[in-house]
DSSP file (Angstrom, degrees, kcal/mol; ACC not computed):
  #  RESIDUE AA STRUCTURE BP1 BP2  ACC     N-H-->O    O-->H-N    N-H-->O    O-->H-N    TCO  KAPPA ALPHA  PHI   PSI    X-CA   Y-CA   Z-CA
    1    1 A X              0   0    0      0, 0.0     2,-0.2     0, 0.0     9,-0.1   0.000 360.0 360.0 360.0 131.3    6.5  -11.2    7.4
    2    2 A X        -     0   0    0      8,-0.2     2,-0.5     7,-0.1     7,-0.2  -0.550 360.0-107.3 -74.8 144.4    4.1  -11.8    4.5
    3    3 A X        +     0   0    0     -2,-0.2     2,-0.3     5,-0.1   151,-0.3  -0.643  59.8 160.6 -69.8 122.2    4.2  -15.2    2.9
    4    4 A X        -     0   0    0     -2,-0.5   151,-0.1   149,-0.2   149,-0.1  -0.997  50.5-131.5-150.4 147.9    5.8  -14.4   -0.4
    5    5 A X  S    S-     0   0    0     -2,-0.3   150,-0.1     1,-0.1    -1,-0.1   0.879  99.1 -14.6 -68.6 -38.0    7.6  -16.1   -3.1
    6    6 A X  S    S+     0   0    0    148,-0.5     2,-0.6     1,-0.1   149,-0.1   0.430 103.8  96.8-151.9   7.4   10.5  -13.7   -3.3
    7    7 A X        -     0   0    0    147,-0.7     2,-0.5    -5,-0.1   147,-0.1  -0.914  53.3-151.2-109.8 123.9   10.0  -10.4   -1.5
    8    8 A X        +     0   0    0     -2,-0.6    49,-2.5    -7,-0.1     2,-0.4  -0.804  21.2 177.4 -93.9 125.3   11.4   -9.9    2.0
    9    9 A X  E     -A   56   0A   0     -2,-0.5    47,-0.2    47,-0.2    -7,-0.1  -0.976  16.5-142.1-132.1 140.4    9.4   -7.4    4.1
   10   10 A X  E     -     0   0A   0     45,-2.8    -8,-0.2    -2,-0.4    -1,-0.1   0.111  51.7 -38.3 -83.4-159.7    9.8   -6.4    7.7
   11   11 A X  E     -     0   0A   0      1,-0.1    44,-0.6   -10,-0.1     2,-0.3  -0.335  61.2-125.0 -67.2 143.1    7.2   -5.5   10.4
   12   12 A X  E     -A   54   0A   0     42,-0.2     2,-0.4    -3,-0.1    42,-0.2  -0.658  20.9-161.7 -92.0 145.6    4.0   -3.7    9.3
   13   13 A X  E     -A   53   0A   0     40,-2.8    40,-2.2    -2,-0.3     2,-0.4  -0.985  14.4-131.1-128.5 138.6    2.9   -0.4   10.9
   14   14 A X  E     +A   52   0A   0     -2,-0.4     2,-0.4    38,-0.2    38,-0.3  -0.729  22.6 178.7 -89.7 133.5   -0.5    1.2   10.8
   15   15 A X  E     +A   51   0A   0     36,-2.6    36,-0.7    -2,-0.4     2,-0.2  -0.919  12.8 169.1-135.6 109.4   -0.9    4.9    9.8
   16   16 A X  E >   -A   50   0A   0     -2,-0.4     3,-1.8    34,-0.2    34,-0.2  -0.569  53.6 -89.1-113.0 176.5   -4.4    6.2    9.7
   17   17 A X  G > >S+     0   0    0     32,-2.0     5,-2.6     1,-0.3     3,-1.9   0.532 107.5  90.9 -65.6  -4.1   -6.0    9.7    9.4
   18   18 A X  G > 5S+     0   0    0      6,-0.3     3,-1.3     1,-0.3    -1,-0.3   0.733  70.2  74.2 -62.2 -20.8   -5.9    9.8   13.2
   19   19 A X  G < 5S+     0   0    0     -3,-1.8    -1,-0.3     1,-0.3    -2,-0.2   0.693 107.7  32.7 -64.6 -16.8   -2.4   11.5   12.8
   20   20 A X  G < 5S-     0   0    0     -3,-1.9    -1,-0.3    -4,-0.1    -2,-0.2   0.100 133.9 -82.3-125.9  20.7   -4.3   14.6   11.7
   21   21 A X  T < 5S+     0   0    0     -3,-1.3    -3,-0.3     1,-0.2    26,-0.2   0.406  85.2 135.0  98.5  -2.0   -7.5   14.3   13.9
   22   22 A X      < -     0   0    0     -5,-2.6    -1,-0.2    24,-0.2    23,-0.2  -0.064  52.0-136.3 -72.1 179.4   -9.5   11.8   11.7
   23   23 A X        +     0   0    0     21,-0.5    20,-0.1    19,-0.2    -1,-0.1   0.203  53.5 128.2-127.3  14.7  -11.4    8.8   13.0
   24   24 A X        -     0   0    0     18,-0.3     2,-0.3    25,-0.2    -6,-0.3  -0.384  38.6-161.1 -70.3 153.0  -10.6    6.0   10.6
   25   25 A X  E     +G   40   0B   0     15,-2.4    15,-2.2    -8,-0.1     2,-0.3  -0.980  16.1 158.7-135.5 149.0   -9.3    2.7   12.1
   26   26 A X  E     -G   39   0B   0     -2,-0.3     2,-0.3    13,-0.2    13,-0.2  -0.986  13.7-170.2-159.1 164.0   -7.4   -0.2   10.6
   27   27 A X  E     -G   38   0B   0     11,-2.3    11,-2.3    -2,-0.3     2,-0.5  -0.975  17.9-137.4-152.0 160.9   -5.3   -3.2   11.4
   28   28 A X  E     +G   37   0B   0     -2,-0.3     2,-0.4     9,-0.2     9,-0.2  -0.991  27.7 179.8-122.3 122.1   -3.2   -5.7    9.6
   29   29 A X  E     -G   36   0B   0      7,-2.3     7,-2.7    -2,-0.5     2,-0.3  -0.931  28.5-115.5-125.8 147.7   -3.4   -9.3   10.8
   30   30 A X  E     +G   35   0B   0     -2,-0.4     2,-0.2     5,-0.2     5,-0.2  -0.597  35.8 179.4 -77.9 139.5   -1.8  -12.5    9.7
   31   31 A X        -     0   0    0      3,-2.5     3,-0.1    -2,-0.3     5,-0.0  -0.767  46.3 -96.4-127.5 176.1   -4.1  -15.2    8.4
   32   32 A X  S    S+     0   0    0     -2,-0.2     3,-0.1     1,-0.2    -2,-0.0   0.829 125.7  45.0 -61.9 -30.8   -3.6  -18.7    7.0
   33   33 A X  S    S-     0   0    0      1,-0.1     2,-0.2   120,-0.0    -1,-0.2   0.721 127.8 -81.1 -87.5 -23.2   -3.7  -17.2    3.5
   34   34 A X  S    S-     0   0    0     -3,-0.1    -3,-2.5   -32,-0.1     2,-0.3  -0.783  78.5 -18.5 161.2-116.9   -1.4  -14.2    4.0
   35   35 A X  E     -GH  30 151B   0    116,-2.2   116,-3.0    -5,-0.2     2,-0.5  -0.938  44.2-149.7-127.8 150.3   -2.3  -10.8    5.5
   36   36 A X  E     -GH  29 150B   0     -7,-2.7    -7,-2.3    -2,-0.3     2,-0.7  -0.969   6.6-168.9-123.6 115.6   -5.7   -9.1    6.1
   37   37 A X  E     +GH  28 149B   0    112,-2.9   112,-2.8    -2,-0.5     2,-0.3  -0.915  32.0 146.6 -99.2 113.7   -5.8   -5.2    6.0
   38   38 A X  E     +GH  27 148B   0    -11,-2.3   -11,-2.3    -2,-0.7     2,-0.3  -0.952   3.1 109.4-147.8 164.2   -9.2   -4.2    7.3
   39   39 A X  E     -GH  26 147B   0    108,-1.8   108,-2.3    -2,-0.3     2,-0.4  -0.983  59.4 -58.5 165.7-154.3  -11.0   -1.5    9.3
   40   40 A X  E     -GH  25 146B   0    -15,-2.2   -15,-2.4    -2,-0.3     2,-0.5  -0.989  35.2-147.1-130.1 120.7  -13.4    1.3    9.1
   41   41 A X        -     0   0    0    104,-2.6     2,-0.4    -2,-0.4   104,-0.3  -0.769  20.8-172.8 -88.3 131.1  -12.9    4.4    6.9
   42   42 A X        -     0   0    0     -2,-0.5   -18,-0.3   102,-0.2   -19,-0.2  -0.955  26.2-162.6-125.0 143.1  -14.4    7.6    8.4
   43   43 A X    >   +     0   0    0     -2,-0.4     3,-0.8     5,-0.1     4,-0.3   0.350  53.7 125.3-100.2   2.7  -14.7   11.0    6.9
   44   44 A X  G >  S+     0   0    0      1,-0.2     3,-1.3     2,-0.2   -21,-0.5  -0.289  74.4  12.1 -63.3 146.2  -15.2   12.7   10.3
   45   45 A X  G 3  S-     0   0    0      1,-0.3    -1,-0.2   -23,-0.2     3,-0.1   0.849 136.0 -59.1  55.8  39.7  -12.9   15.6   11.2
   46   46 A X  G <  S+     0   0    0     -3,-0.8    -1,-0.3     1,-0.1    -2,-0.2   0.764 104.5 137.8  61.6  27.9  -11.6   15.8    7.6
   47   47 A X    <   +     0   0    0     -3,-1.3    -1,-0.1    -4,-0.3    -4,-0.1   0.004  14.3 143.2 -83.4-164.9  -10.4   12.2    7.7
   48   48 A X        +     0   0    0      1,-0.4    94,-0.5    -4,-0.1     2,-0.3   0.551  45.5  84.5 139.8  19.1  -10.6    9.6    5.0
   49   49 A X        -     0   0    0     -7,-0.2   -32,-2.0    91,-0.1    -1,-0.4  -0.999  37.2-178.1-144.8 152.3   -7.6    7.3    4.8
   50   50 A X  E     +AB  16 139A   0     89,-1.8    89,-2.4    -2,-0.3     2,-0.3  -0.989  19.2 167.2-139.3 143.1   -6.2    4.2    6.4
   51   51 A X  E     -AB  15 138A   0    -36,-0.7   -36,-2.6    -2,-0.3     2,-0.3  -0.986  24.0-156.8-154.1 161.9   -2.9    2.7    5.6
   52   52 A X  E     +AB  14 137A   0     85,-2.1    85,-2.2    -2,-0.3     2,-0.3  -0.971  18.5 178.2-135.0 151.1   -0.2    0.2    6.6
   53   53 A X  E     -AB  13 136A   0    -40,-2.2   -40,-2.8    -2,-0.3     2,-0.3  -0.992   7.4-174.8-152.7 159.2    3.5    0.1    5.6
   54   54 A X  E     -AB  12 135A   0     81,-2.7    81,-2.5    -2,-0.3     2,-0.2  -0.978  33.4 -98.3-148.9 157.0    6.6   -1.8    6.1
   55   55 A X  E     - B   0 134A   0    -44,-0.6   -45,-2.8    -2,-0.3     2,-0.5  -0.561  35.6-125.1 -74.9 142.9   10.3   -1.6    5.3
   56   56 A X  E     -A    9   0A   0     77,-2.6   -47,-0.2    -2,-0.2     4,-0.1  -0.810  17.9-159.5 -88.5 126.3   11.5   -3.7    2.3
   57   57 A X        +     0   0    0    -49,-2.5     2,-0.3    -2,-0.5   -48,-0.2  -0.111  62.8  60.9-103.6  35.6   14.3   -6.0    3.5
   58   58 A X  S    S-     0   0    0    -50,-0.2     2,-0.6    75,-0.0    -2,-0.1  -0.986  87.1 -97.5-153.2 161.7   15.9   -6.7    0.1
   59   59 A X        -     0   0    0     -2,-0.3     3,-0.3     1,-0.1    71,-0.1  -0.717  29.5-176.8 -82.7 120.5   17.5   -4.9   -2.7
   60   60 A X    >   +     0   0    0     -2,-0.6     3,-2.3    69,-0.4    70,-0.2   0.166  44.5 120.6-102.2  17.2   15.0   -4.3   -5.5
   61   61 A X  T 3  S+     0   0    0      1,-0.3    69,-0.3    69,-0.2    -1,-0.2   0.803  77.7  43.3 -53.8 -35.8   17.6   -2.8   -7.9
   62   62 A X  T 3  S+     0   0    0     -3,-0.3    -1,-0.3    67,-0.1     2,-0.2   0.259  95.1 103.6 -96.8  12.6   17.0   -5.4  -10.7
   63   63 A X    <   -     0   0    0     -3,-2.3    95,-0.3     1,-0.1    66,-0.2  -0.585  51.3-163.6 -94.5 159.0   13.2   -5.4  -10.4
   64   64 A X        -     0   0    0     93,-3.2    45,-2.2     1,-0.3    46,-0.3   0.443  66.6 -33.3-116.3  -6.5   10.8   -3.8  -12.8
   65   65 A X  E     -JI 108 157B   0     92,-0.8    92,-3.0    43,-0.3     2,-0.4  -0.983  65.1 -79.2 173.8-170.8    7.6   -3.8  -10.6
   66   66 A X  E     -JI 107 156B   0     41,-2.6    41,-3.0    -2,-0.3     2,-0.6  -0.969  25.5-154.6-122.9 133.2    5.5   -5.4   -7.9
   67   67 A X  E     -JI 106 155B   0     88,-3.1    88,-2.4    -2,-0.4     2,-0.4  -0.949  17.5-171.0-108.8 120.8    3.2   -8.4   -8.4
   68   68 A X  E     -JI 105 154B   0     37,-2.9    37,-3.1    -2,-0.6     2,-0.6  -0.896  17.1-159.5-112.3 138.3    0.4   -8.6   -5.9
   69   69 A X  E     +JI 104 153B   0     84,-2.4    83,-2.5    -2,-0.4    84,-1.5  -0.978  34.3 159.7-112.5 117.0   -2.1  -11.3   -5.3
   70   70 A X  E     -JI 103 151B   0     33,-2.6    33,-3.2    -2,-0.6     2,-0.4  -0.882  38.0-153.4-135.5 160.6   -5.1   -9.9   -3.5
   71   71 A X  E     +JI 102 150B   0     79,-2.1    79,-2.9    -2,-0.3    31,-0.2  -0.921  30.8 179.1-135.6 112.1   -8.7  -10.4   -2.7
   72   72 A X        -     0   0    0     29,-0.6    77,-0.2    -2,-0.4    27,-0.1  -0.373  39.0-112.9-108.2-174.7  -10.6   -7.2   -2.0
   73   73 A X        -     0   0    0     75,-0.5     3,-0.1    -2,-0.1    76,-0.1   0.118  69.0 -84.2-106.4  16.8  -14.1   -6.1   -1.2
   74   74 A X  S    S+     0   0    0      1,-0.3     2,-0.2    27,-0.1    25,-0.1   0.475  95.8 117.1  92.7   2.2  -14.9   -4.3   -4.4
   75   75 A X        -     0   0    0     73,-0.2    23,-1.7    22,-0.1     2,-0.4  -0.482  68.2-101.6-100.0 172.2  -13.2   -1.0   -3.3
   76   76 A X  E     +C   97   0A   0     21,-0.2    64,-0.4    -2,-0.2     2,-0.3  -0.769  41.3 173.6 -97.8 138.3  -10.3    0.9   -4.7
   77   77 A X  E     -C   96   0A   0     19,-2.9    19,-2.7    -2,-0.4     2,-0.4  -0.803  20.0-137.3-132.5 171.7   -6.8    0.7   -3.0
   78   78 A X  E     -CD  95 138A   0     60,-2.1    60,-2.2    -2,-0.3     2,-0.5  -0.991   4.1-148.7-130.9 143.5   -3.3    1.8   -3.6
   79   79 A X  E     -CD  94 137A   0     15,-2.4    15,-2.2    -2,-0.4     2,-0.4  -0.945  27.2-161.5-101.1 135.7    0.0    0.1   -3.2
   80   80 A X  E     -CD  93 136A   0     56,-2.8    56,-2.1    -2,-0.5     2,-0.4  -0.951  11.3-165.0-125.4 139.4    2.6    2.7   -2.3
   81   81 A X  E     -CD  92 135A   0     11,-2.6    11,-3.2    -2,-0.4     2,-0.4  -0.935   5.6-162.2-120.2 144.6    6.4    2.6   -2.5
   82   82 A X  E     - D   0 134A   0     52,-1.7    51,-3.4    -2,-0.4    52,-1.7  -0.951  18.7-150.6-127.0 147.7    8.8    5.0   -0.8
   83   83 A X  S    S+     0   0    0      7,-0.4     2,-0.3    -2,-0.4     8,-0.1   0.221  82.1  45.5 -99.7  12.9   12.5    5.6   -1.5
   84   84 A X  S    S-     0   0    0      6,-0.2    49,-0.2     2,-0.1    -2,-0.1  -0.882  79.0-120.9-143.3 175.4   13.3    6.5    2.1
   85   85 A X  S    S+     0   0    0     -2,-0.3     2,-0.1   -30,-0.1   -30,-0.0   0.237  70.8 120.7-103.6  11.5   12.6    5.2    5.6
   86   86 A X        -     0   0    0      1,-0.1    -2,-0.1     2,-0.1     3,-0.1  -0.369  65.8-131.6 -79.2 155.5   10.9    8.4    6.9
   87   87 A X  S    S+     0   0    0      1,-0.1     2,-0.4    -2,-0.1    -1,-0.1   0.894  92.7  35.7 -68.1 -42.8    7.3    8.6    8.2
   88   88 A X  S    S+     0   0    0     28,-0.0     2,-0.3    29,-0.0    -1,-0.1  -0.900  85.8  74.0-119.8 142.2    6.4   11.6    6.0
   89   89 A X  S    S-     0   0    0     -2,-0.4    28,-0.4    -3,-0.1     2,-0.1  -0.950  78.7 -19.1 151.3-168.4    7.5   12.4    2.5
   90   90 A X        -     0   0    0     -2,-0.3    -7,-0.4    26,-0.1     2,-0.3  -0.419  53.1-179.3 -69.9 137.1    7.0   11.5   -1.1
   91   91 A X  E     - E   0 115A   0     24,-2.5    24,-3.4    -9,-0.1     2,-0.5  -0.944  25.7-128.5-129.6 158.4    5.6    8.1   -2.0
   92   92 A X  E     -CE  81 114A   0    -11,-3.2   -11,-2.6    -2,-0.3     2,-0.3  -0.942  30.4-157.8-109.0 123.6    4.9    6.6   -5.4
   93   93 A X  E     -CE  80 113A   0     20,-3.2    20,-2.7    -2,-0.5     2,-0.4  -0.806  18.2-171.9-111.8 141.6    1.3    5.3   -5.7
   94   94 A X  E     -C   79   0A   0    -15,-2.2   -15,-2.4    -2,-0.3     2,-0.3  -0.985  19.7-148.7-127.9 118.8   -0.3    2.7   -8.0
   95   95 A X  E     +C   78   0A   0     -2,-0.4     2,-0.3   -17,-0.2   -17,-0.2  -0.634  19.1 174.7 -90.6 143.9   -4.1    2.5   -7.7
   96   96 A X  E     -C   77   0A   0    -19,-2.7   -19,-2.9    -2,-0.3     2,-0.3  -0.995  22.1-135.7-146.5 150.4   -6.1   -0.7   -8.3
   97   97 A X  E     -C   76   0A   0     -2,-0.3     2,-0.3   -21,-0.2   -21,-0.2  -0.800  16.2-147.9-103.4 145.9   -9.7   -1.8   -8.0
   98   98 A X        -     0   0    0    -23,-1.7     4,-0.1    -2,-0.3   -25,-0.1  -0.786  11.2-169.7-111.0 159.3  -10.9   -5.0   -6.4
   99   99 A X        -     0   0    0      2,-0.4     3,-0.1    -2,-0.3   -26,-0.1   0.242  54.8 -93.7-133.2  12.5  -13.9   -7.1   -7.4
  100  100 A X  S    S+     0   0    0      1,-0.4     2,-0.2   -25,-0.1   -27,-0.1   0.306  97.6  94.0  91.8 -10.4  -14.3   -9.7   -4.6
  101  101 A X  S    S-     0   0    0      1,-0.0   -29,-0.6   -31,-0.0     2,-0.4  -0.616  91.0 -84.4-106.6 170.3  -12.3  -12.4   -6.4
  102  102 A X  E     -J   71   0B   0     -2,-0.2     2,-0.4   -31,-0.2   -31,-0.2  -0.645  55.4-174.0 -73.6 127.7   -8.6  -13.3   -6.2
  103  103 A X  E     -J   70   0B   0    -33,-3.2   -33,-2.6    -2,-0.4     2,-0.6  -0.944  25.2-143.3-127.5 145.6   -6.7  -10.9   -8.5
  104  104 A X  E     -J   69   0B   0     -2,-0.4     2,-0.5   -35,-0.2   -35,-0.2  -0.955  21.4-165.4-106.6 120.1   -3.1  -10.7   -9.6
  105  105 A X  E     -J   68   0B   0    -37,-3.1   -37,-2.9    -2,-0.6     2,-0.7  -0.924   6.6-162.2-109.1 122.1   -2.1   -7.1  -10.0
  106  106 A X  E     -J   67   0B   0     -2,-0.5     2,-0.7   -39,-0.2   -39,-0.2  -0.914   9.1-174.3-106.3 110.8    1.1   -6.3  -11.9
  107  107 A X  E     -J   66   0B   0    -41,-3.0   -41,-2.6    -2,-0.7     2,-0.3  -0.890   8.6-158.2-109.1 104.3    2.3   -2.8  -11.0
  108  108 A X  E >   -J   65   0B   0     -2,-0.7     3,-2.2   -43,-0.3     4,-0.3  -0.609  25.3-118.4 -83.9 142.9    5.3   -1.7  -13.1
  109  109 A X  G >  S+     0   0    0    -45,-2.2     3,-1.8     1,-0.3    18,-0.3   0.821 110.6  59.7 -53.8 -39.8    7.4    1.1  -11.7
  110  110 A X  G 3  S+     0   0    0    -46,-0.3    -1,-0.3     1,-0.3   -45,-0.1   0.730 100.7  59.2 -62.6 -17.2    6.8    3.5  -14.6
  111  111 A X  G <  S+     0   0    0     -3,-2.2     2,-0.3     2,-0.1    -1,-0.3   0.503  83.6  99.9 -88.9  -4.8    3.1    3.4  -13.8
  112  112 A X    <   -     0   0    0     -3,-1.8     2,-0.4    -4,-0.3   -18,-0.2  -0.615  63.7-147.0 -81.1 141.7    3.5    4.6  -10.2
  113  113 A X  E     -E   93   0A   0    -20,-2.7   -20,-3.2    -2,-0.3     2,-0.3  -0.916  16.3-118.7-111.3 134.3    2.7    8.3   -9.6
  114  114 A X  E     +E   92   0A   0     -2,-0.4     7,-2.6     7,-0.3     2,-0.3  -0.536  41.1 173.6 -72.3 133.1    4.6   10.5   -7.0
  115  115 A X  E     -EF  91 120A   0    -24,-3.4   -24,-2.5    -2,-0.3     2,-0.4  -0.960  23.4-163.5-138.0 154.5    2.3   11.8   -4.3
  116  116 A X  E >  S- F   0 119A   0      3,-2.5     3,-1.7    -2,-0.3   -26,-0.1  -0.942  80.4 -20.3-140.0 117.8    2.6   13.8   -1.1
  117  117 A X  T 3  S-     0   0    0    -28,-0.4     3,-0.1    -2,-0.4   -27,-0.1   0.878 130.0 -47.1  50.4  44.7   -0.3   13.9    1.3
  118  118 A X  T 3  S+     0   0    0      1,-0.2     2,-0.4     0, 0.0    -1,-0.3   0.400 115.7 111.5  84.5  -2.0   -2.8   12.9   -1.3
  119  119 A X  E <   -F  116   0A   0     -3,-1.7    -3,-2.5     0, 0.0    -1,-0.2  -0.887  68.3-120.9-109.4 135.5   -1.6   15.3   -4.0
  120  120 A X  E     -F  115   0A   0     -2,-0.4     2,-0.4    -5,-0.2    -5,-0.3  -0.479  26.7-142.3 -70.0 140.3    0.2   14.4   -7.2
  121  121 A X        -     0   0    0     -7,-2.6    -7,-0.3    -2,-0.2     3,-0.1  -0.836  13.6-164.8-106.4 142.8    3.6   15.9   -7.6
  122  122 A X  S    S+     0   0    0     -2,-0.4     3,-0.2     1,-0.1    -1,-0.1   0.718  86.0  39.5 -94.8 -25.3    5.0   17.1  -10.9
  123  123 A X  S    S+     0   0    0      1,-0.1    -1,-0.1    -9,-0.0    -2,-0.0   0.071  78.4 102.6-119.4  24.9    8.7   17.4  -10.0
  124  124 A X  S    S-     0   0    0      1,-0.2    -1,-0.1    -3,-0.1    -2,-0.1   0.652  75.6-136.1 -83.6 -14.6    9.5   14.3   -7.8
  125  125 A X        -     0   0    0     -3,-0.2    -1,-0.2   -11,-0.1   -11,-0.2  -0.238  36.6 -42.2  85.3 179.7   11.2   12.4  -10.6
  126  126 A X        -     0   0    0      1,-0.1     2,-0.4    -2,-0.1   -16,-0.1  -0.467  61.6-100.0 -84.2 154.5   10.8    8.7  -11.5
  127  127 A X        -     0   0    0    -18,-0.3     2,-0.6   -15,-0.2    -1,-0.1  -0.604  35.9-148.8 -70.7 127.7   10.7    5.9   -9.0
  128  128 A X    >>  -     0   0    0     -2,-0.4     3,-1.6     1,-0.1     4,-0.5  -0.906   5.1-150.6-106.1 118.4   14.1    4.2   -8.8
  129  129 A X  G >4 S+     0   0    0     -2,-0.6     3,-1.3     1,-0.3   -69,-0.4   0.868  95.9  56.6 -55.1 -41.7   14.0    0.5   -8.0
  130  130 A X  G 34 S+     0   0    0    -69,-0.3    -1,-0.3     1,-0.3   -69,-0.2   0.699 106.9  51.3 -65.5 -18.5   17.3    0.5   -6.2
  131  131 A X  G <4 S+     0   0    0     -3,-1.6    -1,-0.3   -71,-0.1    -2,-0.2   0.499  75.3 125.4 -97.1  -6.0   16.1    3.2   -3.8
  132  132 A X    <<  +     0   0    0     -3,-1.3   -72,-0.3    -4,-0.5   -49,-0.3  -0.370  20.7 158.2 -63.7 124.2   12.8    1.5   -2.7
  133  133 A X        +     0   0    0    -51,-3.4   -77,-2.6     1,-0.2     2,-0.3   0.582  56.9  34.9-119.7 -21.3   12.8    1.2    1.1
  134  134 A X  E     -BD  55  82A   0    -52,-1.7   -52,-1.7   -79,-0.3     2,-0.3  -0.968  52.6-164.9-138.9 152.5    9.1    0.9    2.0
  135  135 A X  E     +BD  54  81A   0    -81,-2.5   -81,-2.7    -2,-0.3     2,-0.3  -0.980  21.5 162.9-130.1 146.7    6.0   -0.7    0.7
  136  136 A X  E     -BD  53  80A   0    -56,-2.1   -56,-2.8    -2,-0.3     2,-0.4  -0.971  30.0-132.2-154.9 169.4    2.5    0.0    1.9
  137  137 A X  E     -BD  52  79A   0    -85,-2.2   -85,-2.1    -2,-0.3     2,-0.3  -0.977  24.2-175.5-127.2 142.8   -1.3   -0.2    1.2
  138  138 A X  E     -BD  51  78A   0    -60,-2.2   -60,-2.1    -2,-0.4     2,-0.4  -0.993  15.4-162.3-140.3 143.1   -3.7    2.7    1.5
  139  139 A X  E     +B   50   0A   0    -89,-2.4   -89,-1.8    -2,-0.3   -62,-0.1  -0.999  27.9 145.4-123.0 131.7   -7.5    3.1    1.1
  140  140 A X        +     0   0    0     -2,-0.4   -91,-0.1   -64,-0.4   -63,-0.1  -0.176  17.9 136.8-155.8  47.1   -8.8    6.7    0.6
  141  141 A X        -     0   0    0    -65,-0.3     3,-0.1     2,-0.2   -92,-0.1   0.339  69.3-117.8 -88.0   7.8  -11.9    6.2   -1.7
  142  142 A X  S    S+     0   0    0    -94,-0.5     2,-0.6     1,-0.2   -99,-0.1   0.678  72.6 131.2  66.9  19.4  -14.1    8.6    0.3
  143  143 A X        -     0   0    0    -95,-0.1     2,-1.3     2,-0.1    -1,-0.2  -0.920  54.1-143.2-105.4 115.1  -16.6    5.8    1.1
  144  144 A X        +     0   0    0     -2,-0.6     2,-0.3    -3,-0.1  -102,-0.2  -0.626  61.7  90.3 -81.6  95.1  -17.4    5.9    4.9
  145  145 A X  S    S-     0   0    0     -2,-1.3  -104,-2.6  -104,-0.3    -2,-0.1  -0.969  81.8 -64.5-169.5 172.6  -17.7    2.1    5.5
  146  146 A X  E     -H   40   0B   0     -2,-0.3     2,-0.3  -106,-0.2  -106,-0.3  -0.391  49.3-164.3 -68.3 152.9  -15.8   -1.0    6.6
  147  147 A X  E     -H   39   0B   0   -108,-2.3  -108,-1.8    -2,-0.1     2,-0.3  -0.952  11.2-172.0-138.3 159.8  -13.1   -2.3    4.2
  148  148 A X  E     +H   38   0B   0     -2,-0.3   -75,-0.5  -110,-0.2     2,-0.4  -0.904   5.8 176.0-157.6 122.6  -11.2   -5.5    3.8
  149  149 A X  E     -H   37   0B   0   -112,-2.8  -112,-2.9    -2,-0.3     2,-0.5  -0.965  15.7-155.0-130.9 115.0   -8.2   -6.4    1.6
  150  150 A X  E     -HI  36  71B   0    -79,-2.9   -79,-2.1    -2,-0.4     2,-0.8  -0.789   6.4-157.2 -86.9 127.2   -6.6   -9.8    1.8
  151  151 A X  E     +HI  35  70B   0   -116,-3.0  -116,-2.2    -2,-0.5   -81,-0.2  -0.896  18.3 171.7-106.5 102.9   -2.9   -9.6    0.6
  152  152 A X  E     -     0   0B   0    -83,-2.5     2,-0.3    -2,-0.8   -82,-0.2   0.771  62.5  -2.6 -87.8 -28.4   -2.1  -13.2   -0.4
  153  153 A X  E     - I   0  69B   0    -84,-1.5   -84,-2.4  -149,-0.1     2,-0.4  -0.969  50.0-162.9-163.0 146.9    1.3  -12.6   -1.9
  154  154 A X  E     + I   0  68B   0   -151,-0.3  -147,-0.7    -2,-0.3  -148,-0.5  -0.992  22.0 168.0-132.7 125.4    3.8   -9.8   -2.8
  155  155 A X  E     - I   0  67B   0    -88,-2.4   -88,-3.1    -2,-0.4     2,-0.3  -0.972  33.5-123.5-134.0 149.8    6.6  -10.4   -5.2
  156  156 A X  E     - I   0  66B   0     -2,-0.3     2,-0.6   -90,-0.2   -90,-0.3  -0.736  29.1-127.8 -84.8 144.3    9.0   -8.3   -7.0
  157  157 A X  E       I   0  65B   0    -92,-3.0   -93,-3.2    -2,-0.3   -92,-0.8  -0.836 360.0 360.0 -93.6 125.6    8.9   -8.6  -10.8
  158  158 A X              0   0    0     -2,-0.6    -1,-0.1   -95,-0.3   -92,-0.0   0.355 360.0 360.0-123.1 360.0   12.4   -9.4  -12.2
């Protein structure tokens, strides 16, 4: 469970490009401050992404977005939300850049874009707060190097 003011989240699972033959690696570990998502992004074998995700264990029907407190390594990341509990399918992505300092990111639901396997979708519809079942983080910035994102807090905006 991430330390959070008001969002209940279940166990985290790693999903990297190894599911399609890539060689990226990542893990999510608990720290005194929160969670650390880190690893090595590889472009080998048509790879290039690393991610973690977890089930959301609360009703977000009355929320308008997600507030993240993060400290990144200067790279670009995405927070992703899913309206189902399936491994594969549509997710709604919100991209953010990090700068090495602690940042508060407010991602409002209308600003999330529906994507499937890295491609934007035109006909997936809007993200519905009441349907949100998963939250995740992804890096796919095409930079073959180590990465590190500290997730200090996750809150729903109400």
